[in-house]
C-alpha positions, 0 to 999 in steps of 0.5 A: 477596491483593495484586497483587504476591503474586499475581504473585510466585505466577504467575512461580513457578507458571510458572518450576515448568512451563516446558515446558507454559507456553511450549507454552502460550503458543504459540497467543497468540505465533503469533497476535500474531504474525500480527496484527501482521505481515500487519497492517503489511504491509498498512499497507506495500502502501498505503502504496507503493501510494498515494505511486505513484499520488500520485507520478503527478502534482500534483492530476491530472486524465488525460483519455482518449479513449472505446472505439471500436464496431465491428459492434455490439462495444465496444472496450477504454476508451481505443480511439477516436479522440476527444481532438486537440492541440486539445482539450488547449489548449482545456483548458489555458486554462480557470480552475484548469488550473495546466499541462496536456500532451498525450501521443502515444506508440510503442514504438521500438527504441532505439540507444546505442552497442552498447546497446539496448532497446525503450521507450517512445517519449512525444511531449509538451510541455515542461509535463509535468514538471510535470504528472506530477511529474517533475525533473530528474537530469542536463541540461533538459526540453523547451523550448517551441523544440524542439517548435515546430521538431520538433527530434530531441532526447530526454529519458530515463528513468532505467530508458531511461539505465540500459539503455542505458549512459548518464550525466551524460557522455552529454549531448550525445550521439546516440541512434537511434529507429527508426533515426533520430538524437536528441539526448540533452539530459536525463536524469530522476530514478527515481521508482521502479517496474519491471514493464510500468508503469515511469514510469522505463522511457520517452523524452520526445520533443516532441510533433510530432516523435512526429507528424512522424516517428512516429506521423500525424495529431494525436489524443492518447492522454491529455491530463493536467492539473494542477489548480492547488489540490485543493479545485479539482479537481471542478470544474475536471473539471466544466469540462473535462467541459462544454468539450469535449462542446461541442467535439466538438458532444456533444447533452445525451442523448449519452455522452461520447467521453472518461472524465476520471479524478480523482487524488483519488477514486482514491487515496481508492478504493484507501485503502479496498479497502487498508484493509478488505483490512488489518482482513480480514487482520486478522480471520482473523489473529485466530482464531490468538489465539481458538485461544490462549485455548481452549489457556490454558482446557485446560491451567489446566483441568489445574492445578485438577485437578493443584493441588486438594489446594494449595487446599484448603490455601490455603482451610483456612489462610484464603484466601477463593474470590475469593483463588482467583478472583484467583489463578488469573486472574492466572495466566491472564492472565499467559500470555497477556500473556506470549505477547502481548508475545513474539508483538509482538516477533516481528511487529515482526521478520517484518513488517519482513523482508516488506517489506524483502524486498518493497521496502516502506517499513517502517510499523508502528502503534504502535496496533497491537501495543497492540490486540494486546496489549489482545486478548490481555489479553482472552482469557487473562481472559475463557478463564481465568474458567471455570477460575477458578472451578471453583478458587474453589468448590472444598470445602476439606474434599473437596479436602484428602481428594483425591488 
């Protein structure tokens, strides 16, 4: 029989028992929809995390202090005071370093008119936007003169400006940081973020100003370094390590009293982890496809039993065993593919809804849909073979006598 004839017979059979066909396809629909939705959500989450990490800076290396040891108890990473502003100046002069910025931070209450908030106050230098990939929305950033003269000027993050009710017209106005007046000279473009580590919830002031009024000493919380090109990341990291070890007087066997974090390596690790989790989710969801295949096999076996006499008549008028085999295989394949198409559409809609609710960018790879449909077709063929073979093997005389 021709394929079109077989498809016509399959759709006619499905049309005569719509409820049974719908219930049979349900397992495949759920399986395909789950695979597509979970993979799309996993890819969306991965894209969100990657975008956030890339937004931290361009070709970024972050140097943080080591940990303290008190009474044999090791403190948390960054608890030592092993980095200084002189270290930042030395690092900035190394080959391959495009820019560097030291950071000192504290939390203070900030008041603007009748509004107030508690936020991070970060002391840094004019290289901060270049290293951390920030753009100005209004006004200007800190300059070297403000650093040299320890001026009380401030640049606000987008969230902080919103919390204080400040906008473009607020440039030149005064805010109080821990009771001290500061002049607002700029507001930065938002990066997007929430929670404790919101990159938009901060105020930038000259490093020398923060050290003069709020944090004494010349130690820094971290040093951000922007490397000139991506392929120099590893080399520059090694140069920084050698320079800081020499400056800190560390011998060949002594452990580093600082840590260098490579953004590229962090991105690679995150991508690997999220990719593995996405595959795991897809694998779990595909189990329901197998369950759907078992449902197809069960219904096809019942169909063979119900249509025994029909099969006998077809064989009596000249149908060959392979024709009967093809007929039942095409029916099983049609069931699984229809379920796959419907499940694919539902999966795309569900993943779009979840990404929208989570605030992620919708990420959909058509390859996922193709693979899911291919898998559902394979399920239909695999679980349809046994019923089809049973139908093809029926003896026509016995089938004609069957009631």
